[in-house]
Backbone as numpy.savetxt, mean C-alpha at the origin, in Angstrom:
# Nx Ny Nz CAx CAy CAz Cx Cy Cz
-19.71 -5.74 0.95 -19.07 -5.27 -0.28 -19.65 -6.02 -1.46
-19.89 -5.37 -2.60 -20.50 -6.02 -3.75 -19.72 -7.25 -4.20
-20.46 -8.23 -4.74 -19.83 -9.45 -5.21 -18.78 -9.16 -6.26
-19.07 -8.21 -7.15 -18.12 -7.86 -8.20 -16.80 -7.40 -7.62
-16.86 -6.67 -6.53 -15.63 -6.20 -5.89 -14.84 -7.37 -5.33
-15.54 -8.33 -4.76 -14.85 -9.50 -4.21 -14.23 -10.34 -5.33
-14.90 -10.40 -6.47 -14.34 -11.12 -7.60 -13.07 -10.42 -8.08
-13.10 -9.10 -8.08 -11.90 -8.35 -8.45 -10.78 -8.61 -7.46
-11.15 -8.73 -6.20 -10.17 -8.99 -5.16 -9.49 -10.33 -5.40
-10.27 -11.34 -5.73 -9.70 -12.66 -5.99 -8.76 -12.61 -7.19
-9.08 -11.76 -8.15 -8.30 -11.65 -9.38 -6.92 -11.08 -9.11
-6.82 -10.13 -8.16 -5.54 -9.44 -7.93 -4.89 -9.80 -6.61
-5.47 -10.72 -5.87 -4.96 -11.00 -4.52 -3.49 -11.39 -4.52
-3.03 -12.05 -5.58 -1.63 -12.46 -5.63 -0.79 -11.57 -6.53
-1.36 -10.49 -7.03 -0.68 -9.69 -8.04 0.57 -9.04 -7.49
0.49 -8.48 -6.28 1.64 -7.84 -5.68 2.14 -8.62 -4.47
1.69 -9.86 -4.34 2.02 -10.58 -3.13 3.25 -11.43 -3.28
3.61 -11.93 -2.33 4.22 -13.16 -2.11 5.70 -13.19 -2.03
6.39 -13.54 -3.07 7.78 -13.92 -2.92 8.67 -12.77 -2.54
9.64 -13.05 -1.69 10.64 -12.05 -1.36 11.85 -12.20 -2.26
11.80 -13.10 -3.18 12.87 -13.23 -4.16 12.63 -12.25 -5.28
13.53 -11.30 -5.44 13.32 -10.28 -6.47 13.40 -10.86 -7.86
14.08 -11.98 -8.00 14.17 -12.59 -9.31 12.84 -13.15 -9.77
11.94 -13.41 -8.81 10.65 -14.02 -9.15 9.52 -13.01 -9.21
9.75 -11.80 -8.75 8.66 -10.84 -8.62 8.02 -10.52 -9.96
8.84 -10.32 -11.00 8.28 -9.95 -12.30 7.30 -10.99 -12.79
7.66 -12.27 -12.62 6.76 -13.34 -13.04 5.51 -13.37 -12.19
5.67 -13.19 -10.89 4.52 -13.29 -9.99 3.55 -12.13 -10.16
4.04 -11.00 -10.66 3.14 -9.87 -10.86 2.14 -10.14 -11.97
2.41 -11.15 -12.78 1.48 -11.48 -13.86 0.61 -12.68 -13.51
0.80 -13.23 -12.34 0.02 -14.41 -11.94 -1.26 -13.98 -11.27
-2.39 -14.46 -11.76 -3.69 -14.09 -11.21 -4.30 -15.29 -10.50
-3.58 -15.81 -9.54 -4.07 -17.01 -8.85 -4.33 -16.72 -7.39
-4.89 -15.56 -7.11 -5.17 -15.19 -5.73 -6.19 -16.11 -5.09
-6.11 -16.25 -3.78 -7.03 -17.08 -3.03 -7.61 -16.28 -1.89
-8.76 -16.69 -1.43 -9.36 -16.09 -0.26 -9.56 -17.17 0.80
-9.40 -16.80 2.03 -9.66 -17.73 3.12 -10.58 -17.07 4.11
-11.18 -17.86 4.94 -12.03 -17.31 6.00 -11.22 -17.34 7.29
-11.01 -16.18 7.86 -10.21 -16.08 9.06 -10.98 -16.51 10.29
-10.31 -16.38 11.44 -10.92 -16.81 12.69 -12.15 -15.99 13.04
-12.19 -14.76 12.54 -13.35 -13.91 12.83 -14.50 -14.15 11.87
-14.32 -15.12 10.96 -15.40 -15.46 10.05 -15.47 -14.59 8.83
-14.53 -13.63 8.70 -14.56 -12.73 7.56 -13.53 -13.15 6.52
-13.80 -12.77 5.29 -12.91 -13.12 4.21 -11.59 -12.39 4.37
-10.51 -13.11 4.21 -9.19 -12.51 4.28 -8.39 -12.97 3.08
-7.33 -12.26 2.78 -6.52 -12.60 1.63 -5.35 -13.47 2.06
-4.98 -14.41 1.21 -3.76 -15.17 1.44 -2.97 -15.20 0.16
-1.68 -15.14 0.25 -0.83 -15.22 -0.92 0.22 -16.27 -0.66
0.89 -16.72 -1.72 1.86 -17.78 -1.57 3.22 -17.23 -1.23
3.97 -17.98 -0.45 5.37 -17.72 -0.15 5.61 -16.46 0.66
4.62 -15.88 1.24 4.83 -14.69 2.07 5.53 -15.10 3.35
6.59 -14.38 3.69 7.29 -14.66 4.94 6.51 -14.04 6.08
6.09 -14.85 7.01 5.25 -14.33 8.09 5.77 -14.68 9.47
6.98 -15.24 9.55 7.45 -15.70 10.85 8.02 -14.54 11.67
7.14 -13.66 12.17 7.57 -12.56 13.01 7.47 -12.94 14.48
8.35 -12.37 15.31 8.19 -12.56 16.75 6.86 -12.00 17.21
6.25 -12.60 18.20 4.96 -12.14 18.68 5.10 -11.62 20.10
4.46 -10.49 20.35 4.49 -9.91 21.69 3.19 -10.13 22.44
2.30 -10.88 21.86 1.01 -11.10 22.51 -0.05 -11.34 21.48
-1.23 -11.68 21.93 -2.31 -12.02 21.01 -3.33 -10.92 20.86
-3.10 -9.78 21.51 -4.06 -8.70 21.42 -4.08 -8.13 20.03
-5.24 -7.99 19.45 -5.38 -7.42 18.13 -6.35 -6.27 18.18
-5.91 -5.12 17.65 -6.80 -3.97 17.55 -7.43 -3.99 16.17
-8.70 -4.13 16.12 -9.38 -4.25 14.83 -9.54 -2.88 14.20
-9.02 -2.71 12.96 -9.23 -1.45 12.27 -10.71 -1.18 12.11
-11.08 0.09 12.18 -12.48 0.46 12.17 -13.00 0.84 10.78
-12.17 0.63 9.75 -12.65 0.92 8.41 -12.25 2.32 7.98
-12.29 2.55 6.69 -11.87 3.81 6.13 -13.04 4.75 5.95
-12.81 6.01 6.25 -13.78 7.04 5.93 -13.48 7.54 4.54
-14.40 8.24 3.89 -14.12 8.81 2.59 -12.91 9.72 2.67
-12.14 9.78 1.57 -10.97 10.64 1.55 -11.40 12.07 1.71
-10.47 12.89 2.23 -10.77 14.29 2.42 -11.08 14.62 3.86
-11.27 13.60 4.72 -11.56 13.85 6.12 -10.35 14.45 6.82
-9.16 14.02 6.40 -7.93 14.60 6.90 -7.16 15.17 5.73
-6.52 16.29 5.94 -5.67 16.86 4.91 -4.25 16.37 5.12
-3.42 16.54 4.11 -2.03 16.14 4.23 -1.35 16.93 5.33
-1.70 18.20 5.45 -1.12 19.03 6.50 -1.50 18.51 7.88
-2.74 18.02 8.01 -3.18 17.47 9.29 -2.32 16.29 9.71
-2.02 15.40 8.77 -1.25 14.21 9.11 0.17 14.58 9.49
0.72 15.59 8.86 2.11 15.94 9.12 2.28 16.82 10.35
1.20 17.44 10.81 1.27 18.20 12.03 1.45 17.30 13.24
1.09 16.02 13.08 1.16 15.09 14.20 2.57 14.55 14.41
3.50 14.89 13.56 4.86 14.38 13.70 5.84 15.41 13.19
6.86 15.70 14.00 7.83 16.71 13.62 9.10 16.09 13.04
9.25 14.75 13.17 10.48 14.13 12.67 10.37 13.91 11.17
11.39 14.30 10.45 11.40 14.19 9.01 12.61 13.38 8.57
12.43 12.59 7.54 13.51 11.81 6.96 13.69 12.24 5.52
14.93 12.25 5.06 15.19 12.47 3.65 15.07 11.13 2.93
15.04 11.18 1.60 14.97 9.94 0.85 16.16 9.03 1.14
17.33 9.63 1.37 18.52 8.83 1.64 18.49 8.23 3.04
18.12 9.02 4.03 18.17 8.53 5.41 17.10 7.48 5.70
15.96 7.55 5.01 14.89 6.60 5.28 15.28 5.19 4.84
16.21 5.08 3.90 16.62 3.77 3.40 17.29 2.94 4.49
17.90 3.60 5.46 18.58 2.89 6.54 17.68 2.71 7.76
16.46 3.19 7.67 15.55 3.13 8.81 14.96 1.74 8.98
14.80 1.33 10.22 14.06 0.12 10.54 13.26 0.37 11.80
11.97 0.11 11.78 11.16 0.34 12.99 11.60 -0.60 14.11
11.48 -0.11 15.35 11.80 -0.99 16.47 10.62 -1.95 16.69
10.78 -2.84 17.65 9.77 -3.88 17.87 8.41 -3.28 18.20
8.39 -2.28 19.06 7.12 -1.65 19.43 6.45 -1.00 18.22
7.24 -0.37 17.37 6.69 0.26 16.17 6.15 -0.79 15.20
6.87 -1.88 15.06 6.41 -2.95 14.17 5.08 -3.53 14.65
4.98 -3.75 15.94 3.75 -4.31 16.49 2.59 -3.32 16.38
2.87 -2.04 16.50 1.82 -1.03 16.36 1.30 -0.99 14.92
2.20 -1.11 13.97 1.79 -1.18 12.56 0.88 -2.38 12.34
1.28 -3.52 12.87 0.48 -4.74 12.69 -0.90 -4.61 13.33
-0.96 -3.91 14.46 -2.24 -3.75 15.15 -3.18 -2.81 14.41
-2.65 -1.94 13.60 -3.49 -0.99 12.86 -3.70 -1.44 11.42
-3.37 -2.68 11.12 -3.54 -3.23 9.78 -4.45 -4.44 9.85
-5.12 -4.72 8.75 -5.96 -5.91 8.66 -5.96 -6.43 7.24
-5.99 -7.75 7.09 -6.16 -8.35 5.77 -7.62 -8.67 5.49
-8.49 -8.15 6.32 -9.93 -8.25 6.07 -10.25 -7.57 4.74
-11.10 -8.19 3.94 -11.38 -7.67 2.60 -11.87 -6.23 2.62
-12.84 -5.93 3.47 -13.41 -4.59 3.49 -12.35 -3.54 3.80
-11.47 -3.84 4.75 -10.41 -2.90 5.10 -9.50 -2.64 3.90
-9.07 -3.72 3.24 -8.16 -3.58 2.11 -8.81 -2.82 0.95
-10.05 -3.20 0.64 -10.72 -2.57 -0.49 -10.96 -1.08 -0.23
-11.43 -0.74 0.94 -11.72 0.65 1.25 -10.45 1.50 1.29
-9.37 0.91 1.80 -8.11 1.64 1.83 -7.58 1.86 0.42
-7.60 0.82 -0.39 -7.13 0.96 -1.77 -7.96 1.96 -2.56
-9.28 1.91 -2.38 -10.15 2.86 -3.06 -9.87 4.29 -2.60
-9.63 4.46 -1.31 -9.34 5.79 -0.78 -8.04 6.34 -1.34
-7.03 5.49 -1.45 -5.74 5.92 -1.97 -5.86 6.38 -3.42
-6.50 5.58 -4.26 -6.59 5.95 -5.67 -7.55 7.11 -5.91
-8.59 7.20 -5.12 -9.49 8.35 -5.24 -8.74 9.63 -4.92
-7.93 9.60 -3.88 -7.13 10.77 -3.51 -6.18 11.15 -4.65
-5.52 10.15 -5.22 -4.57 10.41 -6.31 -5.26 11.04 -7.51
-6.37 10.46 -7.93 -7.07 10.97 -9.11 -7.65 12.36 -8.86
-8.11 12.60 -7.64 -8.72 13.90 -7.33 -7.68 15.01 -7.22
-6.51 14.70 -6.67 -5.50 15.73 -6.44 -4.58 15.94 -7.64
-4.43 14.93 -8.47 -3.60 15.07 -9.67 -4.29 14.37 -10.83
-5.18 15.06 -11.52 -5.91 14.47 -12.64 -5.00 13.93 -13.75
-3.75 14.41 -13.81 -2.83 13.92 -14.84 -2.54 12.43 -14.69
-2.73 11.90 -13.49 -2.47 10.48 -13.28 -3.50 9.60 -13.97
-4.61 10.18 -14.35 -5.67 9.39 -14.97 -5.24 8.80 -16.31
-4.28 9.46 -16.97 -3.84 8.96 -18.27 -3.16 7.59 -18.16
-2.74 7.23 -16.98 -2.11 5.93 -16.77 -3.14 4.81 -16.70
-4.40 5.16 -16.54 -5.45 4.16 -16.32 -6.62 4.39 -17.28
-6.38 4.31 -18.58 -7.47 4.55 -19.54 -8.61 3.55 -19.41
-8.30 2.34 -18.96 -9.36 1.34 -18.82 -10.34 1.70 -17.71
-9.87 2.49 -16.75 -10.74 2.95 -15.66 -11.55 4.15 -16.08
-10.89 5.11 -16.68 -11.54 6.39 -16.93 -12.31 6.43 -18.25
-12.39 5.30 -18.92 -13.28 5.20 -20.08 -14.75 5.26 -19.65
-14.98 5.09 -18.35 -16.35 5.09 -17.83 -16.82 6.48 -17.42
-15.98 7.49 -17.62 -16.38 8.85 -17.27 -16.59 9.01 -15.79
-17.69 9.65 -15.41 -17.96 9.93 -14.00 -18.27 8.68 -13.19
-18.48 7.57 -13.86 -18.84 6.33 -13.16 -17.62 5.41 -12.97
-16.43 5.97 -13.05 -15.22 5.14 -12.98 -15.10 4.38 -11.67
-15.63 4.92 -10.57 -15.53 4.22 -9.28 -16.33 2.93 -9.26
-17.30 2.82 -10.15 -18.15 1.63 -10.19 -17.58 0.53 -11.07
-16.48 0.82 -11.76 -15.96 -0.12 -12.74 -15.17 -1.26 -12.10
-15.18 -2.39 -12.78 -14.39 -3.54 -12.33 -12.91 -3.20 -12.35
-12.50 -2.42 -13.34 -11.09 -2.06 -13.47 -10.60 -1.24 -12.27
-11.45 -0.33 -11.78 -11.06 0.45 -10.61 -10.95 -0.44 -9.38
-11.89 -1.36 -9.23 -11.84 -2.26 -8.08 -10.56 -3.08 -8.08
-10.17 -3.54 -9.27 -8.93 -4.31 -9.37 -7.72 -3.45 -9.02
-7.67 -2.24 -9.56 -6.53 -1.37 -9.31 -6.46 -0.95 -7.84
-7.62 -0.71 -7.25 -7.65 -0.31 -5.85 -7.04 -1.37 -4.95
-7.15 -2.63 -5.36 -6.64 -3.72 -4.54 -5.18 -4.05 -4.81
-4.67 -3.62 -5.95 -3.29 -3.97 -6.29 -2.29 -3.36 -5.31
-2.42 -2.06 -5.07 -1.42 -1.38 -4.26 -1.47 -1.85 -2.80
-2.66 -2.10 -2.29 -2.73 -2.53 -0.88 -2.16 -3.93 -0.69
-2.07 -4.71 -1.76 -1.40 -6.00 -1.64 0.08 -5.80 -1.34
0.67 -4.76 -1.93 2.06 -4.44 -1.63 2.20 -4.02 -0.17
1.27 -3.21 0.31 1.31 -2.78 1.71 1.12 -3.97 2.65
0.24 -4.88 2.28 0.02 -6.07 3.09 1.30 -6.90 3.19
1.97 -7.04 2.06 3.24 -7.76 2.04 4.27 -7.05 2.91
4.27 -5.73 2.88 5.19 -4.95 3.70 4.97 -5.21 5.18
3.71 -5.17 5.60 3.39 -5.40 7.01 3.82 -6.79 7.44
3.58 -7.78 6.61 3.92 -9.16 6.95 5.43 -9.37 7.07
6.20 -8.50 6.45 7.65 -8.69 6.42 8.42 -7.62 7.17
7.79 -7.00 8.15 8.47 -5.96 8.93 9.67 -6.51 9.69
9.66 -7.80 9.97 10.79 -8.40 10.66 11.81 -8.97 9.67
11.65 -8.65 8.41 12.58 -9.09 7.37 12.84 -7.92 6.41
13.24 -6.80 6.97 13.42 -5.59 6.16 14.49 -5.77 5.09
15.48 -6.63 5.36 16.55 -6.84 4.38 16.01 -7.49 3.11
14.89 -8.17 3.21 14.27 -8.77 2.03 13.20 -7.87 1.45
12.65 -7.03 2.27 11.59 -6.14 1.82 12.11 -5.07 0.87
13.28 -4.52 1.16 13.84 -3.44 0.34 14.00 -3.85 -1.13
14.65 -5.00 -1.44 14.78 -5.39 -2.85 13.44 -5.71 -3.50
12.49 -6.18 -2.72 11.14 -6.44 -3.26 10.51 -5.14 -3.76
10.58 -4.11 -2.94 10.01 -2.81 -3.30 10.79 -2.18 -4.45
12.10 -2.35 -4.44 12.96 -1.83 -5.50 12.54 -2.43 -6.85
12.27 -3.73 -6.86 11.88 -4.41 -8.10 10.53 -3.90 -8.60
9.61 -3.65 -7.70 8.32 -3.11 -8.12 8.52 -1.74 -8.77
9.42 -0.94 -8.22 9.73 0.34 -8.83 10.27 0.17 -10.24
11.14 -0.80 -10.43 11.69 -1.06 -11.76 10.58 -1.40 -12.75
9.60 -2.16 -12.30 8.52 -2.58 -13.19 7.69 -1.41 -13.70
7.75 -0.28 -13.00 6.97 0.88 -13.42 7.63 1.67 -14.55
8.86 1.32 -14.90 9.54 2.02 -16.00 8.76 1.84 -17.30
8.13 0.70 -17.45 7.38 0.44 -18.68 6.20 1.39 -18.85
5.79 2.05 -17.75 4.67 2.99 -17.84 5.12 4.40 -18.20
6.43 4.60 -18.32 6.94 5.93 -18.67 6.41 6.37 -20.04
6.32 5.43 -20.96 5.82 5.77 -22.29 4.34 6.12 -22.27
3.64 5.67 -21.26 2.22 5.98 -21.13 1.99 7.32 -20.43
3.07 7.88 -19.90 2.95 9.19 -19.26 3.29 9.21 -17.79
3.83 8.10 -17.28 4.20 8.08 -15.86 5.32 9.08 -15.61
5.12 9.95 -14.63 6.10 10.97 -14.28 6.69 10.65 -12.90
7.98 10.95 -12.69 8.60 10.68 -11.38 7.84 11.30 -10.22
7.24 12.49 -10.45 6.52 13.15 -9.35 5.26 12.39 -8.93
4.82 11.44 -9.75 3.65 10.65 -9.37 3.92 9.83 -8.12
5.19 9.50 -7.87 5.52 8.77 -6.65 5.12 9.58 -5.42
5.29 10.89 -5.50 4.91 11.75 -4.37 3.41 11.76 -4.17
2.65 11.64 -5.27 1.20 11.57 -5.15 0.78 10.30 -4.41
1.46 9.20 -4.72 1.19 7.95 -4.00 1.52 8.09 -2.52
2.65 8.73 -2.24 3.05 8.91 -0.84 2.03 9.75 -0.08
1.61 10.85 -0.68 0.61 11.71 -0.04 -0.69 10.96 0.20
-1.11 10.19 -0.81 -2.37 9.44 -0.69 -2.29 8.40 0.42
-1.15 7.75 0.53 -0.98 6.76 1.60 -1.06 7.43 2.97
-0.36 8.55 3.12 -0.34 9.24 4.41 -1.74 9.66 4.84
-2.47 10.28 3.94 -3.80 10.79 4.27 -4.77 9.64 4.55
-4.78 8.64 3.70 -5.73 7.54 3.84 -5.47 6.70 5.08
-4.20 6.42 5.35 -3.87 5.64 6.54 -4.12 6.43 7.81
-3.79 7.73 7.79 -4.05 8.56 8.97 -5.54 8.64 9.27
-6.34 8.68 8.22 -7.79 8.73 8.40 -8.30 7.43 9.03
-7.74 6.30 8.57 -8.12 5.01 9.14 -7.75 4.94 10.62
-6.56 5.39 10.94 -6.10 5.36 12.34 -6.96 6.27 13.21
-7.29 7.43 12.70 -8.10 8.38 13.47 -9.44 7.80 13.86
-10.00 6.95 13.01 -11.33 6.39 13.25 -11.29 5.09 14.07
-10.12 4.65 14.44 -10.00 3.41 15.21 -10.35 3.69 16.67
-11.47 3.18 17.12 -11.97 3.46 18.46 -11.22 2.71 19.56
-10.40 1.76 19.18 -9.67 0.98 20.17 -8.30 1.58 20.51
-7.96 2.68 19.89 -6.68 3.34 20.15 -6.89 4.59 20.99
-5.95 4.84 21.89 -5.96 6.11 22.61 -5.45 7.20 21.69
-5.64 8.44 22.07 -5.16 9.55 21.26 -3.64 9.47 21.08
-2.95 9.08 22.12 -1.49 8.98 22.04 -1.08 7.85 21.10
-1.80 6.73 21.15 -1.51 5.62 20.24 -1.78 6.01 18.79
-2.84 6.76 18.58 -3.15 7.22 17.22 -2.04 8.12 16.69
-1.55 8.99 17.54 -0.47 9.90 17.14 0.78 9.11 16.79
1.10 8.14 17.63 2.30 7.33 17.39 2.14 6.46 16.16
0.97 5.86 15.98 0.72 5.02 14.81 0.81 5.83 13.53
0.29 7.03 13.54 0.36 7.90 12.37 1.81 8.23 12.04
2.60 8.50 13.07 4.01 8.82 12.87 4.75 7.64 12.24
4.53 6.44 12.77 5.23 5.27 12.26 4.81 4.95 10.83
3.51 5.06 10.56 3.03 4.78 9.21 3.55 5.80 8.21
3.74 7.04 8.65 4.33 8.04 7.75 5.73 7.62 7.35
6.49 7.15 8.31 7.85 6.69 8.01 7.83 5.47 7.10
6.94 4.53 7.41 6.88 3.31 6.61 6.44 3.61 5.18
5.49 4.52 5.03 5.05 4.91 3.69 6.21 5.52 2.90
6.99 6.36 3.56 8.15 6.97 2.90 9.17 5.90 2.54
9.36 4.94 3.41 10.29 3.84 3.14 9.85 3.06 1.90
8.58 2.75 1.81 8.04 2.00 0.68 8.24 2.77 -0.62
7.81 4.01 -0.65 7.87 4.79 -1.88 9.31 5.11 -2.27
10.17 5.38 -1.30 11.57 5.70 -1.62 12.27 4.52 -2.27
12.03 3.32 -1.78 12.63 2.15 -2.40 12.09 1.92 -3.81
10.80 2.17 -4.00 10.23 2.05 -5.34 10.81 3.09 -6.28
10.95 4.31 -5.79 11.53 5.39 -6.60 12.95 5.05 -7.03
13.73 4.49 -6.13 15.11 4.12 -6.46 15.13 3.09 -7.59
14.29 2.08 -7.48 14.23 1.07 -8.53 13.82 1.67 -9.86
12.82 2.54 -9.82 12.34 3.20 -11.04 13.43 4.07 -11.65
14.02 4.94 -10.85 15.01 5.89 -11.36 16.26 5.19 -11.89
16.73 4.18 -11.18 17.94 3.47 -11.61 17.74 2.78 -12.95
16.63 2.07 -13.10 16.39 1.36 -14.35 16.10 2.34 -15.48
15.42 3.44 -15.18 15.13 4.43 -16.22 16.41 5.03 -16.76
17.36 5.32 -15.88 18.65 5.87 -16.31 19.40 4.88 -17.19
19.36 3.61 -16.80 20.04 2.58 -17.58 19.43 2.46 -18.97
18.12 2.50 -19.04 17.44 2.35 -20.33 17.67 3.55 -21.23
17.86 4.71 -20.64 18.08 5.93 -21.43 19.49 6.00 -22.00
20.43 5.28 -21.38 21.82 5.30 -21.85 22.10 4.22 -22.88
21.13 3.35 -23.11 21.32 2.28 -24.10 21.18 2.81 -25.52
């Protein structure tokens, strides 16, 4: 990965990371003190401060993600055909994955830089391609015209959202703390309403997560077809859980601000 991309990664590594204290999240979102470490496999990995990581372990087997393919390899319909169970926004709030589901999520995730960067880039590329109206939220990116993917600003933005997902994976055994963390991030997006942020944009993020993660799972050569199907199903639920909690935070604070 280009050096510039890695520099962007260092810049945002702690942007969405770390504390499970919702009172501290707003401050931490402005802290640009991300660090990189070299993992046991010799590859660069991200570390953030105060992340709760004390999960029960079921073994040391790790399935290494095989990297992201360009977006568009799977359609949204393809990902949803693999699972018939549906949750409403209300019912997903009470959902918690069981131990096997949590471990499967962890096995299909990596804090390896290339994995995070490619996933983040895939998510935002999908969003911009499917809903061009979202581009107005990122003028610093789209000032480059057709070369926006090459910009430092895009690299930084691509890494921001996956830091939230990384935090989510690390805290699957602490869902009671994860929900308020995601809620607070949703609240922070109210300030973008004046820039043109629309509530339906949350659905664009959800769709992008589903497609990009399903594509990553599909390309993982260490998973059986049945494991891929199950992993896709669990990630669909987890993506809905993440976005629904963010939407609640956004909608609640927006209503309060409108009544003032």
